[in-house]
DODOLUM-205213 format. One record per residue (C-alpha): residue in one letter; x, y, z; residue number from 1. Coordinates in pm, whole numbers. Example, Ala and Ser with C-alpha at 12.3 -4.5 7.8 and 13.67 -1.06 7.14 Angstrom:
- a	1230	-450	780	1
- s	1367	-106	714	2
This chain:
- m	1412	-758	9866	1
- t	1245	-697	10162	2
- h	1359	-891	10459	3
- f	1151	-965	10748	4
- r	1322	-1032	11122	5
- q	1200	-1108	11434	6
- t	1405	-1019	11771	7
- k	1348	-1306	12042	8
- q	1552	-1377	12379	9
- l	1859	-1594	12296	10
- f	1817	-1967	12359	11
- k	2034	-2320	12391	12
- y	1925	-2619	12231	13
- s	1930	-2910	12462	14
- f	1989	-3228	12330	15
- t	1656	-3377	12379	16
- f	1419	-3421	12074	17
- t	1138	-3237	12266	18
- a	1384	-2926	12296	19
- l	1478	-2974	11916	20
- a	1154	-2997	11793	21
- a	1026	-2684	11992	22
- c	1289	-2522	11828	23
- m	1221	-2638	11482	24
- n	886	-2486	11479	25
- v	897	-2094	11561	26
- a	782	-1933	11245	27
- t	415	-2001	11086	28
- a	423	-1824	10751	29
- a	201	-2002	10465	30
- p	285	-2014	10110	31
- i	10	-1838	9922	32
- s	-150	-2011	9611	33
- l	-220	-1821	9310	34
- v	-506	-1899	9090	35
- n	-386	-2113	8806	36
- q	-27	-2072	8935	37
- g	119	-2318	8705	38
- f	-109	-2219	8390	39
- e	-215	-2586	8387	40
- t	-589	-2477	8282	41
- g	-390	-2451	7960	42
- d	-453	-2076	7970	43
- l	-432	-1752	8132	44
- t	-733	-1801	8358	45
- g	-681	-1603	8663	46
- w	-428	-1353	8500	47
- s	-466	-1021	8376	48
- t	-235	-953	8089	49
- i	-132	-654	7839	50
- g	78	-691	7546	51
- t	189	-1026	7384	52
- v	130	-1252	7657	53
- v	27	-1634	7616	54
- a	0	-1981	7796	55
- a	251	-2197	7574	56
- g	426	-2576	7634	57
- q	763	-2604	7506	58
- t	912	-2292	7303	59
- n	1192	-2223	7064	60
- v	1345	-1876	7120	61
- t	1629	-1753	6843	62
- t	1826	-1460	6927	63
- n	1969	-1199	6705	64
- n	2303	-1446	6662	65
- g	2106	-1737	6543	66
- t	2117	-1923	6885	67
- n	1830	-2131	6941	68
- y	1689	-2211	7285	69
- l	1441	-2468	7366	70
- i	1241	-2379	7705	71
- s	1033	-2636	7841	72
- p	770	-2562	8111	73
- n	771	-2704	8496	74
- d	494	-2946	8366	75
- t	272	-2868	8045	76
- t	210	-2521	8043	77
- m	409	-2186	8141	78
- a	303	-1813	8056	79
- f	521	-1674	7772	80
- l	574	-1279	7768	81
- d	730	-1111	7449	82
- s	838	-766	7464	83
- l	641	-686	7138	84
- g	303	-521	7289	85
- a	212	-227	7441	86
- s	377	105	7519	87
- i	562	159	7858	88
- d	331	387	7977	89
- e	18	173	7922	90
- i	232	-114	8119	91
- e	298	99	8383	92
- s	-98	237	8390	93
- f	-181	-125	8401	94
- f	5	-180	8697	95
- g	-128	129	8892	96
- l	217	273	8888	97
- s	334	604	8807	98
- s	491	687	8496	99
- g	898	629	8517	100
- t	843	354	8732	101
- f	1042	134	8529	102
- v	1328	374	8427	103
- s	1381	488	8762	104
- a	1390	112	8882	105
- v	1668	36	8597	106
- g	1865	343	8714	107
- q	2156	472	8438	108
- v	2314	219	8236	109
- p	2593	217	8009	110
- d	2581	462	7700	111
- f	2764	278	7405	112
- s	2566	485	7147	113
- d	2887	655	7030	114
- l	3052	333	6952	115
- d	2922	268	6608	116
- g	3022	611	6449	117
- e	2671	722	6344	118
- d	2598	973	6552	119
- g	2447	762	6813	120
- g	2234	554	6622	121
- a	2123	183	6676	122
- p	2424	-16	6556	123
- s	2377	-228	6246	124
- a	2423	-603	6234	125
- v	2690	-546	6043	126
- n	2914	-423	6265	127
- i	2783	-595	6587	128
- d	3081	-783	6641	129
- g	3307	-467	6630	130
- i	3114	-267	6867	131
- i	3100	-549	7144	132
- g	3461	-580	7099	133
- a	3497	-223	7172	134
- i	3258	-269	7454	135
- e	3518	-524	7632	136
- e	3812	-339	7542	137
- e	3675	-23	7762	138
- v	3564	-203	8036	139
- d	3890	-377	8059	140
- d	4081	-77	8010	141
- g	3996	38	8384	142
- p	3738	298	8530	143
- d	3898	592	8334	144
- d	3761	428	8023	145
- e	3474	269	8114	146
- p	3183	416	7919	147
- q	2958	705	8036	148
- m	2627	611	8207	149
- d	2292	737	8104	150
- d	1929	722	8136	151
- i	1764	443	7949	152
- e	1491	477	7685	153
- l	1204	190	7742	154
- t	1009	154	7454	155
- n	709	-105	7467	156
- g	670	-486	7614	157
- s	461	-692	7780	158
- a	305	-791	8122	159
- i	64	-1043	8328	160
- s	-48	-998	8678	161
- q	-285	-1125	8965	162
- s	-427	-983	9257	163
- f	-491	-1204	9592	164
- m	-518	-1191	9927	165
- g	-262	-1282	10211	166
- l	-171	-1228	10534	167
- a	190	-1060	10664	168
- g	405	-1349	10714	169
- d	277	-1496	10444	170
- t	489	-1598	10144	171
- v	458	-1568	9733	172
- n	688	-1705	9496	173
- m	659	-1828	9122	174
- s	978	-1915	8871	175
- w	1094	-1700	8592	176
- n	1352	-1759	8306	177
- y	1469	-1455	8097	178
- a	1586	-1482	7714	179
- a	1701	-1178	7530	180
- r	1717	-1175	7168	181
- d	1874	-847	7116	182
- y	2246	-741	7165	183
- i	2456	-512	7365	184
- p	2362	-186	7422	185
- f	2014	-286	7405	186
- t	1922	-366	7792	187
- d	1577	-494	7755	188
- p	1474	-559	8099	189
- a	1257	-765	8259	190
- f	1067	-674	8597	191
- s	910	-822	8907	192
- v	623	-638	9059	193
- l	481	-650	9384	194
- i	195	-416	9498	195
- a	130	-397	9911	196
- p	-233	-334	10055	197
- d	-128	23	10125	198
- g	-54	106	9745	199
- t	363	33	9847	200
- a	495	-114	9486	201
- m	829	-294	9484	202
- v	979	-313	9143	203
- d	1302	-487	9068	204
- v	1468	-571	8750	205
- l	1471	-941	8733	206
- a	1749	-961	8392	207
- s	1860	-765	8157	208
- t	2174	-762	7914	209
- t	2341	-521	8060	210
- g	2253	-469	8409	211
- p	2107	-419	8668	212
- g	1950	-763	8769	213
- l	2122	-1072	8644	214
- v	2306	-995	8355	215
- t	2272	-1211	8030	216
- g	2510	-1034	7772	217
- s	2396	-1018	7373	218
- d	2184	-1296	7310	219
- g	2201	-1464	7655	220
- i	1968	-1642	7881	221
- s	1924	-1620	8277	222
- g	1868	-1983	8362	223
- v	1555	-2066	8603	224
- f	1551	-1860	8903	225
- t	1278	-1797	9154	226
- f	1110	-1485	9276	227
- a	1031	-1510	9635	228
- e	876	-1248	9889	229
- q	759	-1228	10243	230
- l	472	-1031	10293	231
- t	464	-742	10552	232
- q	90	-664	10531	233
- s	-223	-812	10536	234
- g	-473	-762	10255	235
- e	-505	-750	9878	236
- y	-187	-800	9705	237
- t	-104	-772	9321	238
- i	188	-984	9190	239
- g	300	-880	8806	240
- f	605	-962	8581	241
- a	687	-761	8291	242
- v	961	-774	7990	243
- t	1077	-466	7788	244
- n	1243	-311	7468	245
- s	1495	-49	7515	246
- g	1624	154	7249	247
- d	1418	13	6971	248
- t	1109	-185	6941	249
- i	1250	-486	6738	250
- l	1469	-798	6857	251
- n	1216	-886	7142	252
- a	1302	-978	7495	253
- t	1117	-1285	7603	254
- l	1021	-1371	7988	255
- f	887	-1710	8108	256
- i	662	-1773	8429	257
- d	562	-2081	8564	258
- d	518	-2222	8921	259
- g	816	-2439	8944	260
- a	1173	-2458	8725	261
- g	1140	-2580	8375	262
- e	1423	-2677	8150	263
- c	1637	-2563	7867	264
- n	1806	-2707	7606	265
- p	2088	-2638	7560	266
- s	2116	-2625	7942	267
- c	2076	-2249	8057	268
- n	2144	-2299	8428	269
- d	2509	-2203	8461	270
- l	2707	-2373	8741	271
- g	2614	-2201	9054	272
- s	2275	-2164	8947	273
- p	1972	-2314	9155	274
- e	1950	-2533	8903	275
- n	2301	-2643	8891	276
- p	2439	-2574	9190	277
- l	2814	-2609	9294	278
- l	2907	-2958	9408	279
- p	3182	-3019	9640	280
- v	3438	-3302	9524	281
- d	3561	-3592	9688	282
- d	3903	-3642	9821	283
- d	4116	-3797	10097	284
- t	4011	-3520	10412	285
- p	3650	-3652	10454	286
- d	3550	-3405	10768	287
- s	3366	-3111	10587	288
- f	3224	-3010	10262	289
- d	3459	-2743	10111	290
- f	3404	-2554	9821	291
- s	3622	-2268	9635	292
- f	3518	-2038	9366	293
- v	3549	-1676	9246	294
- v	3281	-1424	9300	295
- t	3274	-1205	9004	296
- e	2897	-1030	9112	297
- p	2874	-1018	9434	298
- s	2484	-938	9468	299
- t	2402	-1266	9203	300
- p	2397	-1590	9432	301
- i	2593	-1858	9388	302
- f	2436	-2189	9507	303
- i	2595	-2454	9675	304
- d	2490	-2809	9789	305
- p	2610	-3067	10051	306
- i	2400	-3387	10175	307
- i	2147	-3473	10493	308
- a	2082	-3284	10803	309
- i	1884	-3101	11014	310
- g	2127	-2774	11005	311
- y	2438	-2650	10856	312
- d	2720	-2421	10907	313
- y	2874	-2235	10701	314
- i	3198	-2094	10711	315
- v	3434	-1883	10513	316
- s	3799	-1908	10560	317
- s	3942	-1666	10301	318
- g	3771	-1440	10083	319
- p	3464	-1164	10126	320
- n	3217	-1221	10418	321
- m	2867	-1356	10312	322
- a	2580	-1095	10233	323
- s	2297	-1286	10221	324
- v	2158	-1672	10205	325
- i	1840	-1794	10029	326
- l	1754	-2111	10184	327
- p	1564	-2378	9987	328
- n	1189	-2521	10035	329
- i	1250	-2839	10297	330
- g	1005	-2943	10507	331
- d	800	-2633	10662	332
- g	1057	-2393	10475	333
- e	1099	-2257	10804	334
- y	1449	-2195	10953	335
- n	1644	-2022	11277	336
- i	1954	-1853	11206	337
- f	2251	-1845	11442	338
- g	2545	-1608	11430	339
- w	2905	-1703	11613	340
- d	2957	-1545	11949	341
- g	3343	-1634	11972	342
- s	3321	-1966	12077	343
- d	2982	-2109	11959	344
- f	2667	-2050	11726	345
- t	2445	-1913	12033	346
- t	2337	-1558	11885	347
- f	1998	-1559	11736	348
- l	2013	-1336	11430	349
- g	1633	-1417	11321	350
- d	1405	-1655	11148	351
- a	1447	-1714	10759	352
- f	1169	-1830	10500	353
- a	1254	-2055	10219	354
- g	1313	-1848	9886	355
- i	1338	-1518	10082	356
- a	1698	-1397	10120	357
- f	1804	-1336	10454	358
- d	2063	-1028	10510	359
- f	2356	-1024	10708	360
- g	2394	-619	10707	361
- p	2641	-453	10494	362
- l	2930	-581	10627	363
- g	2790	-975	10651	364
- v	2932	-1254	10860	365
- d	3224	-1495	10800	366
- q	3016	-1791	10935	367
- f	2650	-1844	11060	368
- r	2460	-2175	11166	369
- v	2113	-2295	11026	370
- l	1857	-2470	11188	371
- g	1523	-2618	11205	372
- i	1492	-2907	10932	373
- e	1274	-3100	11020	374
- t	1386	-3499	11115	375
- s	1083	-3593	10913	376
- a	1207	-3444	10597	377
- m	1483	-3714	10602	378
- l	1724	-3579	10304	379
- d	1873	-3815	10094	380
- p	2267	-3825	10166	381
- l	2270	-3933	9775	382
- d	2056	-3669	9653	383
- d	2282	-3396	9519	384
- t	2047	-3145	9522	385
- a	1950	-3206	9865	386
- f	1971	-2834	10040	387
- v	2055	-2596	9745	388
- t	2192	-2280	9922	389
- g	2229	-1963	9759	390
- l	2492	-1679	9895	391
- t	2518	-1338	9771	392
- f	2882	-1184	9927	393
- v	2969	-792	10016	394
- s	3233	-789	9764	395
- a	3386	-973	9435	396
- g	3700	-1183	9524	397
- a	3800	-1566	9529	398
- v	3642	-1756	9812	399
- a	3703	-2067	10012	400
- m	3433	-2210	10259	401
- s	3268	-2524	10423	402
- q	2929	-2597	10455	403
- i	2881	-2844	10751	404
- p	2578	-3035	10811	405
- v	2442	-3089	11162	406
- t	2305	-3445	11194	407
- f	2131	-3687	11415	408
- d	2329	-3939	11599	409
- t	2090	-4244	11693	410
- d	2390	-4424	11827	411
- s	2371	-4722	11574	412
- v	2018	-4867	11751	413
- v	1850	-4866	11410	414
- t	2023	-4903	11071	415
- n	1876	-4927	10681	416
- v	1567	-4745	10784	417
- s	1360	-4546	10514	418
- a	1227	-4212	10615	419
- p	1118	-4291	10976	420
- s	854	-4089	11144	421
- v	894	-3838	11396	422
- v	704	-4058	11631	423
- s	944	-4373	11557	424
- l	1280	-4118	11644	425
- v	1116	-4092	11973	426
- g	1144	-4438	12046	427
- i	1436	-4448	11985	428
- g	1570	-4274	12318	429
- f	1845	-4083	12366	430
- l	1893	-3858	12026	431
- s	2238	-3642	12035	432
- l	2362	-3362	11768	433
- i	2711	-3426	11628	434
- y	2873	-3295	11328	435
- l	2909	-3512	11021	436
- r	3224	-3346	10836	437
- r	3323	-3441	10456	438
- r	3578	-3279	10326	439
- r	3512	-3194	9899	440
- n	3660	-2924	9680	441
- g	3503	-2746	9373	442
- t	3575	-2461	9168	443
- l	3348	-2228	8961	444
């Protein structure tokens, strides 16, 4: 994803409310409101489509192996894209993309075509389990036995798009959920498309059975994630989504688009996903929030969550460095990121925006601080999803890390007050910053 960073002079936080408030209001990015963004008109008003796209309520998706997912919208309606539809050339023309754009976005994928013993043809339903087992065995045997990489063949699919006006610094986001009806080796990727005013197209793979994007495996489901991007130009943009078949035109993949997170039954959000974040567990040393988990896909965010704060420190005590962070939409959704200078978090790294990945560079960092959560947000310390944070890592490996909230100390002047306003907090008088540390452990 494109990452916007702004350079500014270093500064220090004083312990006065005025200085803190000034630091919390640095950026002016605004979220884009699309026409019929949640499809609550009950139809596709405001959107252009090609292929098989409908506005749907609760929808059942039955996969090749008989798994049934009941997928629900955020409110009452969502967009449902089925890859049974137009040709890939027609979809690329629909977006104004050059032929081969989607294939280039996927790149090469594992070629398992020889595993069925029938001259590279598609495997039959009878030997699916044997093929999948052979694939897993090849991968487990090590790099020398991994399957050969080959270009993907995309056949058909469906797409949806909308054009909108935006300003540089604005943000646009939609929720998505991908469900594969097909099995490996059929990749069946889903895509996001964002076309800038100057014609530059950002085409990314959201999910597929084998990768790139979020890997679901055979008959799998991604769970609900958010596509979010900060605009770098002012003018007319086009946002869109597509889901495709690869290698055949049967067992169609599905993609659901909405303005917020819906639900799945059975639950399709694995532990560590945005809707099911990894939570710390209470123990007898309440001085920090501690997590431990194993990173297997370094570029797939793992979401963790502690309690109330105006900021957080993220510290890896062992394991690979953090490569990027995705922060939730709390208050105005604008944050300041600080790096460790050897003694304190005083190195200003840039501004971050809700839902937009903030990149720490190729080497990553082992600690950083987030500030800028408004006091008026008053995050509930009993809410298990108060500040869900997505982290990617520079490499795979076991991670032990802490997330330490930075909070206000009102010096016990006010107790049992629900959501005080900024004005009432000023009336309290001197407000100092302390670290509230509670220790918990979790596994993933």
